[in-house]
C-alpha positions as CSV (number, residue, x, y, z in Angstrom):
1,X,0.0,-8.9,-28.9
2,X,1.6,-12.3,-29.6
3,X,0.4,-15.7,-30.6
4,X,1.3,-19.2,-29.9
5,X,0.6,-21.9,-32.5
6,X,1.1,-25.5,-31.8
7,X,2.6,-27.6,-34.9
8,X,3.2,-30.7,-33.1
9,X,2.5,-32.7,-29.8
10,X,2.2,-36.3,-28.7
11,X,0.3,-36.8,-25.6
12,X,-0.7,-33.5,-23.5
13,X,-1.6,-32.5,-20.0
14,X,-3.7,-32.0,-17.1
15,X,-2.6,-28.8,-16.1
16,X,-4.3,-26.4,-13.8
17,X,-4.7,-23.2,-15.3
18,X,-1.5,-21.6,-13.3
19,X,1.7,-23.3,-12.9
20,X,4.8,-22.5,-10.5
21,X,7.4,-20.5,-11.2
22,X,10.3,-21.8,-13.2
23,X,12.8,-21.0,-10.6
24,X,12.6,-24.9,-9.5
25,X,13.4,-23.7,-5.9
26,X,9.7,-22.2,-6.0
27,X,8.0,-25.1,-6.2
28,X,7.2,-27.1,-3.1
29,X,9.8,-29.8,-2.3
30,X,8.2,-33.5,-2.8
31,X,9.9,-36.6,-2.3
32,X,10.1,-38.7,-5.3
33,X,10.2,-42.5,-4.8
34,X,13.0,-43.7,-6.6
35,X,10.9,-46.9,-8.5
36,X,8.7,-44.2,-10.1
37,X,9.5,-43.9,-13.4
38,X,8.9,-40.4,-15.3
39,X,6.9,-40.4,-18.7
40,X,8.6,-37.6,-20.4
41,X,6.1,-35.7,-23.6
42,X,7.8,-33.4,-25.9
43,X,5.8,-30.5,-27.1
44,X,6.8,-28.0,-30.3
45,X,5.6,-24.7,-29.9
46,X,5.7,-21.4,-32.2
47,X,5.4,-18.1,-30.4
48,X,4.5,-15.1,-33.1
49,X,3.9,-11.9,-32.5
50,X,0.7,-10.0,-33.6
51,X,1.3,-7.2,-35.7
52,X,-1.3,-5.1,-34.2
53,X,0.3,-5.3,-30.4
54,X,1.7,-2.2,-29.2
55,X,4.7,-3.5,-27.5
56,X,7.1,-6.4,-27.2
57,X,10.8,-6.3,-25.7
58,X,13.5,-4.9,-28.0
59,X,15.1,-1.7,-27.0
60,X,15.0,1.5,-29.0
61,X,17.0,4.1,-26.5
62,X,16.7,6.7,-29.1
63,X,13.1,6.8,-29.5
64,X,12.4,5.4,-25.6
65,X,10.2,2.6,-26.9
66,X,10.2,-1.1,-26.6
67,X,10.0,-3.2,-30.4
68,X,8.5,-6.3,-31.3
69,X,11.1,-8.7,-31.7
70,X,12.3,-11.7,-29.9
71,X,16.2,-11.8,-28.5
72,X,18.6,-14.7,-27.9
73,X,18.0,-15.9,-24.4
74,X,14.5,-14.9,-23.8
75,X,12.9,-17.5,-21.7
76,X,9.3,-19.0,-22.1
77,X,7.8,-20.8,-19.3
78,X,4.9,-23.8,-19.9
79,X,3.0,-23.8,-16.5
80,X,0.9,-27.6,-15.9
81,X,-0.4,-29.6,-13.7
82,X,0.6,-33.5,-13.7
83,X,-1.5,-34.6,-11.2
84,X,-5.3,-32.8,-9.2
85,X,-3.3,-33.6,-6.1
86,X,0.2,-32.2,-6.7
87,X,1.3,-28.7,-6.7
88,X,1.7,-27.4,-10.3
89,X,4.8,-27.8,-12.4
90,X,6.4,-24.9,-14.7
91,X,9.4,-25.8,-17.6
92,X,10.7,-22.9,-19.1
93,X,12.8,-22.5,-22.7
94,X,15.5,-20.2,-23.6
95,X,15.4,-19.0,-26.7
96,X,18.9,-19.5,-29.2
97,X,19.3,-18.3,-32.8
98,X,18.2,-21.5,-34.5
99,X,14.7,-20.5,-32.4
100,X,14.2,-17.5,-33.9
101,X,13.1,-16.5,-37.3
102,X,10.9,-13.7,-39.3
103,X,13.3,-10.9,-38.4
104,X,12.7,-12.0,-34.8
105,X,9.0,-11.9,-34.9
106,X,8.6,-15.2,-34.2
107,X,10.3,-18.3,-32.4
108,X,9.9,-22.0,-32.5
109,X,11.1,-24.3,-29.8
110,X,10.3,-27.3,-27.7
111,X,9.3,-28.2,-24.2
112,X,10.0,-31.6,-22.4
113,X,7.0,-32.1,-19.9
114,X,7.1,-34.6,-17.1
115,X,4.1,-37.0,-16.7
116,X,1.2,-35.8,-18.3
117,X,-2.5,-36.5,-18.7
118,X,-4.1,-35.5,-22.3
119,X,-6.8,-33.0,-21.0
120,X,-6.8,-29.8,-19.0
121,X,-5.5,-26.4,-19.2
122,X,-2.1,-24.8,-20.0
123,X,-0.6,-21.7,-19.4
124,X,1.9,-19.8,-21.0
125,X,4.4,-17.0,-19.5
126,X,6.7,-14.6,-21.1
127,X,9.2,-14.2,-20.0
128,X,9.4,-16.8,-17.5
129,X,11.0,-15.0,-14.9
130,X,7.1,-13.4,-14.2
131,X,5.8,-17.0,-14.1
132,X,4.2,-18.2,-10.8
133,X,1.5,-20.8,-9.7
134,X,-1.2,-18.3,-10.1
135,X,-0.2,-16.9,-13.5
136,X,2.1,-14.0,-13.4
137,X,4.1,-13.2,-10.2
138,X,3.1,-9.4,-9.3
139,X,5.9,-9.5,-6.6
140,X,8.2,-9.6,-9.0
141,X,7.6,-5.7,-10.1
142,X,7.9,-4.9,-6.1
143,X,11.7,-4.0,-6.6
144,X,13.3,-2.9,-9.9
145,X,16.7,-1.1,-11.1
146,X,15.0,1.7,-13.1
147,X,16.5,0.6,-16.5
148,X,14.6,-0.3,-19.5
149,X,16.5,-3.1,-20.3
150,X,15.6,-4.6,-17.5
151,X,12.4,-4.7,-17.5
152,X,12.7,-5.5,-21.3
153,X,14.6,-8.7,-20.4
154,X,12.2,-9.3,-17.1
155,X,9.4,-7.7,-16.5
156,X,7.5,-6.8,-20.0
157,X,5.0,-9.8,-19.9
158,X,2.6,-11.8,-21.6
159,X,0.3,-14.4,-21.0
160,X,-2.2,-16.6,-23.2
161,X,-3.8,-20.5,-22.5
162,X,-5.8,-22.5,-23.9
163,X,-7.6,-26.0,-22.8
164,X,-6.3,-29.4,-24.2
165,X,-8.7,-31.7,-25.9
166,X,-7.3,-34.7,-27.0
167,X,-3.5,-34.1,-29.1
168,X,-4.5,-30.7,-29.7
169,X,-4.7,-27.0,-28.7
170,X,-5.9,-24.1,-30.9
171,X,-3.6,-21.3,-31.1
172,X,-2.9,-18.8,-28.0
173,X,-3.0,-15.2,-27.7
174,X,-0.7,-14.0,-26.1
175,X,-2.3,-10.8,-23.9
176,X,0.1,-8.1,-22.4
177,X,0.7,-7.8,-18.4
178,X,1.8,-4.2,-17.6
179,X,2.0,-0.6,-18.3
180,X,5.8,0.6,-18.6
181,X,6.1,4.5,-17.9
182,X,9.8,6.5,-18.3
183,X,9.5,9.4,-15.4
184,X,11.4,12.5,-15.8
185,X,11.7,14.5,-12.3
186,X,11.5,17.9,-11.7
187,X,11.2,20.4,-8.2
188,X,8.1,21.9,-7.5
189,X,8.9,25.0,-9.8
190,X,9.6,22.8,-12.8
191,X,12.5,24.5,-13.3
192,X,15.5,22.4,-11.9
193,X,15.4,18.6,-13.5
194,X,15.9,16.3,-9.9
195,X,16.5,13.2,-11.9
196,X,20.0,12.6,-11.8
197,X,20.6,13.1,-8.8
198,X,17.8,10.9,-7.4
199,X,19.2,7.3,-5.9
200,X,15.5,5.8,-5.0
201,X,11.8,6.2,-5.6
202,X,8.4,4.5,-4.5
203,X,5.2,4.4,-6.6
204,X,2.3,3.6,-4.4
205,X,-1.1,2.7,-5.6
206,X,-3.6,0.9,-3.3
207,X,-1.8,-2.0,-1.5
208,X,1.2,-1.7,-3.8
209,X,4.5,0.0,-3.6
210,X,7.0,-0.6,-6.1
211,X,10.2,0.2,-4.9
212,X,13.1,2.2,-7.8
213,X,16.3,1.6,-6.8
214,X,18.2,3.2,-9.8
215,X,17.8,4.9,-13.2
216,X,18.5,4.3,-17.1
217,X,21.6,4.9,-18.7
218,X,18.9,7.7,-20.9
219,X,18.4,9.5,-18.0
220,X,14.9,8.5,-17.3
221,X,13.4,6.4,-14.3
222,X,12.0,3.5,-15.4
223,X,9.1,1.6,-14.2
224,X,6.8,-1.5,-15.0
225,X,3.5,-1.4,-13.1
226,X,0.3,-2.9,-12.7
227,X,-2.2,-1.3,-14.9
228,X,-4.5,1.6,-13.1
229,X,-7.9,2.6,-14.0
230,X,-8.8,6.1,-12.6
231,X,-6.5,5.3,-9.4
232,X,-4.6,7.8,-7.0
233,X,-0.8,7.5,-7.1
234,X,1.6,8.6,-4.6
235,X,5.2,9.2,-5.5
236,X,8.2,9.6,-3.4
237,X,12.0,10.1,-3.9
238,X,15.0,10.5,-2.5
239,X,18.6,11.8,-3.0
240,X,19.9,10.6,-0.1
241,X,19.9,14.0,1.6
242,X,16.6,15.5,0.7
243,X,13.1,13.7,0.2
244,X,10.5,14.3,-2.3
245,X,7.0,13.9,-3.0
246,X,4.0,14.2,-5.3
247,X,0.5,13.1,-5.0
248,X,-1.3,12.0,-8.8
249,X,-5.1,11.5,-8.5
250,X,-7.5,9.8,-11.1
251,X,-4.6,8.4,-13.7
252,X,-5.2,5.0,-15.9
253,X,-2.2,3.2,-17.4
254,X,-3.2,0.5,-19.4
255,X,-1.8,-2.9,-20.2
256,X,0.9,-2.9,-23.0
257,X,0.9,1.1,-23.2
258,X,4.3,2.7,-23.0
259,X,4.0,6.4,-21.4
260,X,6.6,9.3,-20.9
261,X,5.7,11.2,-17.6
262,X,7.0,14.4,-16.0
263,X,6.3,14.9,-12.3
264,X,7.1,17.7,-10.3
265,X,7.8,16.9,-7.1
266,X,7.9,18.8,-3.7
267,X,10.4,18.7,-1.1
268,X,9.5,17.1,2.1
269,X,10.0,18.0,5.5
270,X,12.9,16.4,7.1
271,X,12.1,13.5,9.5
272,X,12.2,14.8,13.3
273,X,14.8,13.3,15.7
274,X,12.4,10.5,17.2
275,X,13.9,9.0,19.9
276,X,11.4,6.3,20.9
277,X,8.8,4.2,19.2
278,X,6.1,6.2,20.5
279,X,7.9,9.6,19.0
280,X,8.3,7.8,15.6
281,X,5.0,6.6,15.6
282,X,3.8,10.4,16.3
283,X,5.7,11.2,13.5
284,X,4.5,8.6,11.1
285,X,1.3,9.6,11.9
286,X,1.9,13.3,10.8
287,X,2.8,12.0,7.5
288,X,6.3,12.4,8.1
289,X,8.3,10.1,5.6
290,X,10.4,8.0,8.7
291,X,12.0,5.1,6.3
292,X,15.3,6.6,7.6
293,X,14.7,5.1,10.7
294,X,14.3,1.6,9.2
295,X,17.3,-0.5,10.8
296,X,17.1,1.5,14.1
297,X,17.7,-0.4,17.4
298,X,15.1,-0.8,19.9
299,X,15.4,-1.5,23.6
300,X,12.8,-3.2,26.1
301,X,11.9,0.9,27.5
302,X,11.3,1.3,23.7
303,X,13.9,3.5,23.1
304,X,15.3,3.7,19.3
305,X,18.8,4.4,18.1
306,X,20.5,4.5,15.0
307,X,23.8,2.9,16.7
308,X,24.1,1.4,20.1
309,X,21.5,1.2,22.4
310,X,21.0,1.8,26.0
311,X,19.5,-0.8,28.2
312,X,18.4,-4.2,26.9
313,X,18.0,-4.7,23.1
314,X,15.6,-6.6,21.7
315,X,15.2,-5.6,18.0
316,X,15.1,-3.4,15.1
317,X,12.5,-0.7,13.5
318,X,11.7,-2.9,10.5
319,X,8.9,-1.2,8.8
320,X,7.0,1.5,9.1
321,X,3.4,2.4,7.7
322,X,1.1,5.3,7.5
323,X,-1.9,2.4,8.0
324,X,-1.9,-0.7,10.0
325,X,1.0,-2.9,10.0
326,X,-0.8,-5.7,11.4
327,X,-4.6,-6.4,10.3
328,X,-5.3,-7.6,14.0
329,X,-3.3,-4.7,15.8
330,X,-5.5,-1.3,15.6
331,X,-3.2,1.6,15.4
332,X,0.1,0.1,14.6
333,X,2.5,1.7,12.6
334,X,5.5,0.1,13.1
335,X,7.0,-3.6,12.5
336,X,10.1,-4.5,15.3
337,X,11.5,-7.4,14.4
338,X,13.6,-9.3,17.2
339,X,17.2,-9.3,17.4
340,X,17.4,-13.2,17.7
341,X,15.8,-16.2,16.3
342,X,12.5,-17.6,18.4
343,X,14.6,-21.0,18.8
344,X,17.8,-21.8,19.3
345,X,17.3,-24.9,16.7
346,X,15.4,-24.9,13.7
347,X,11.6,-26.0,14.1
348,X,8.8,-28.0,11.8
349,X,5.7,-25.1,10.9
350,X,3.9,-28.5,12.0
351,X,0.2,-29.9,11.4
352,X,1.5,-31.8,8.2
353,X,-1.6,-33.4,6.4
354,X,-4.1,-31.2,8.3
355,X,-4.9,-27.6,7.1
356,X,-5.6,-25.1,9.5
357,X,-7.3,-22.4,7.5
358,X,-4.5,-19.6,7.3
359,X,-3.3,-19.8,3.7
360,X,-2.1,-17.1,1.6
361,X,-3.5,-16.4,-1.6
362,X,-1.0,-15.6,-4.2
363,X,-0.5,-11.5,-4.3
364,X,-2.8,-11.3,-1.4
365,X,-2.1,-7.9,1.2
366,X,-2.3,-10.7,4.3
367,X,-0.9,-8.7,7.0
368,X,-2.9,-11.0,9.7
369,X,0.5,-12.6,11.4
370,X,-0.7,-11.6,14.9
371,X,-4.1,-13.8,14.7
372,X,-2.4,-16.5,12.2
373,X,0.3,-17.2,14.9
374,X,-2.4,-17.3,17.7
375,X,-4.6,-19.3,16.1
376,X,-1.8,-22.0,15.9
377,X,0.0,-21.7,19.1
378,X,-2.9,-22.4,20.4
379,X,-2.8,-26.0,19.2
380,X,0.5,-26.4,21.3
381,X,4.0,-26.6,21.0
382,X,3.7,-30.2,19.8
383,X,1.6,-29.5,16.9
384,X,2.7,-26.1,16.3
385,X,6.6,-25.9,17.1
386,X,7.5,-22.8,15.2
387,X,4.3,-20.4,16.0
388,X,4.6,-21.8,19.6
389,X,8.1,-20.6,19.8
390,X,7.3,-17.3,17.6
391,X,4.4,-16.5,20.2
392,X,6.2,-17.1,23.1
393,X,9.7,-15.5,22.5
394,X,10.9,-13.7,25.9
395,X,11.8,-10.5,25.3
396,X,9.6,-7.6,26.6
397,X,7.8,-5.4,24.5
398,X,7.5,-1.7,25.3
399,X,4.4,-0.6,26.4
400,X,2.6,2.5,24.8
401,X,2.1,0.9,21.5
402,X,-0.8,-1.0,19.6
403,X,-2.8,-3.1,21.4
404,X,-3.2,-6.3,21.8
405,X,0.9,-6.5,21.8
406,X,2.6,-9.7,21.9
407,X,5.3,-11.3,19.4
408,X,4.2,-13.4,16.4
409,X,5.3,-14.8,13.4
410,X,5.2,-12.6,10.5
411,X,2.9,-13.6,7.4
412,X,4.2,-13.8,3.8
413,X,3.2,-10.2,3.3
414,X,5.1,-8.8,6.1
415,X,8.0,-10.7,5.3
416,X,8.0,-8.4,1.9
417,X,7.3,-5.5,3.2
418,X,10.4,-5.4,6.2
419,X,12.8,-7.2,3.1
420,X,11.4,-4.1,0.7
421,X,11.8,-1.5,3.5
422,X,15.9,-2.8,3.2
423,X,15.8,-2.3,-0.6
424,X,14.3,-5.4,-1.8
425,X,17.1,-7.6,-0.3
426,X,17.3,-10.7,2.2
427,X,21.6,-9.7,2.1
428,X,20.7,-6.3,3.7
429,X,18.4,-7.9,6.3
430,X,21.1,-10.2,6.9
431,X,23.6,-8.1,7.4
432,X,21.4,-5.8,9.6
433,X,18.8,-8.1,11.4
434,X,21.4,-11.3,11.9
435,X,18.7,-13.4,9.7
436,X,20.4,-16.4,8.3
437,X,18.6,-19.2,6.2
438,X,15.2,-20.1,5.7
439,X,12.3,-18.4,8.0
440,X,9.0,-19.6,8.2
441,X,6.0,-17.6,7.4
442,X,2.8,-17.7,9.4
443,X,1.1,-18.8,6.0
444,X,0.2,-22.0,4.8
445,X,0.8,-22.6,1.4
446,X,-2.3,-22.7,-1.4
447,X,-1.9,-21.7,-5.2
448,X,-5.0,-20.8,-6.1
449,X,-6.7,-23.9,-7.1
450,X,-6.2,-26.5,-4.6
451,X,-6.9,-26.3,-0.9
452,X,-5.6,-29.6,0.1
453,X,-2.3,-28.4,-0.7
454,X,-2.6,-26.2,2.6
455,X,-2.2,-29.6,4.1
456,X,1.4,-30.0,3.6
457,X,2.9,-26.8,2.5
458,X,3.7,-23.9,4.1
459,X,5.2,-20.3,2.8
460,X,8.9,-19.7,3.7
461,X,11.1,-16.7,3.8
462,X,14.2,-17.6,1.8
463,X,17.9,-16.1,0.9
464,X,17.2,-15.4,-2.9
465,X,14.5,-13.0,-1.4
466,X,11.6,-14.5,-2.7
467,X,8.7,-16.8,-0.8
468,X,8.7,-19.9,-1.3
469,X,6.5,-22.6,-0.3
470,X,7.9,-25.3,1.7
471,X,7.0,-29.0,3.2
472,X,5.3,-28.4,6.8
473,X,7.2,-31.3,8.3
474,X,10.9,-30.0,7.7
475,X,12.9,-28.1,9.8
476,X,14.0,-24.4,9.2
477,X,14.1,-20.8,11.2
478,X,11.6,-19.0,13.4
479,X,12.0,-15.1,14.0
480,X,9.5,-12.8,15.7
481,X,7.8,-9.7,15.2
482,X,5.6,-7.2,17.1
483,X,3.4,-4.3,16.1
484,X,3.6,-1.3,17.8
């Protein structure tokens, strides 16, 4: 564990328990009058490691462990709220050699806070890359490169906080957030190590899936995961030619702990040669790994093809799952993303100043794109241009799929699922599907504390591969999907 002790401060803050990410692009864009004067308050903070901590951040490859020291360039985030009616703010500080003392066991640095109040709640997140308006940004764990160095720099997180009272804050204990696992993979016999040949691996538990693209130079595949308590975990891996699977039951991985795990994985049967959405859906329901069909073209009759397509192309296979891909479309297993934007021009989300009740709590498994879009478009094209255009996209939806069938605007989670199916990268989606720029989701922005923020902000999918809040009155792109 790591401790924070405040050694000096002027005025302090009214802060919601949680703030937005330190990436300023993730904060809602708010117009500030030129005449407004900012009140800057400096806050000096010392962070130290508790000697009882099981894990921290520097790497010992030989021992395959993480040691408790700070490094130059490590970033700390401080999340705070300057008024009760505005979204939370975050500032971050990169540690320099001059900040670090006691052999890397502690660091002292100064934050500058804009227009704070003198009471409230403050949260510290380490590293800053894991900060979000609700504490940890767990979505940062969704796609990883399999290296211990990346985990140590970006994902090996801790959080602590406390309540301001006057000009003081009690010492804060930073608690660990993830379990870290070093995997070694073997074939089903246990005699042949296949780790070196694996090019991709997924770890699925509950509603969360971690996609691991790569491995560490030491030969292990490393993953940082949300802790588990007697849970079932599904593993898949591929070497580009063969696919492997493994199911593990009743596993517990605790926060702050480091594990070395060996898996014997069975070779999966190859996917059948599906030529239509209907055949693909049958294969998915039969338990076949059909991830290789991501990106295949779809025509208006429901035919699919990897390259080239007869008839009228309407979209692409963008996501497949063994459970419903939209909560309101029973039996749906495939998301198809339209091959063109729903409108020739950018559109506003609509209803600026009015909450419609389609907020998405951070990290929620929200798959209600169909019902969200239907609700919004029901207010009309003037009130909700984006949803209306998505719902009324003119391309024909193939028959024989899930019912009801309709085009709709993806939720925050559905955009993330489609992104992760293309390796977690916006750039891969842009190349495959022709998306370009920012895209609306069908969710209003809600920071976990203040429902009033749903009145003015909605979530958008941005070219840096993240989902960010955006003012409803601004114009951005709209792309439709349907669930089959």
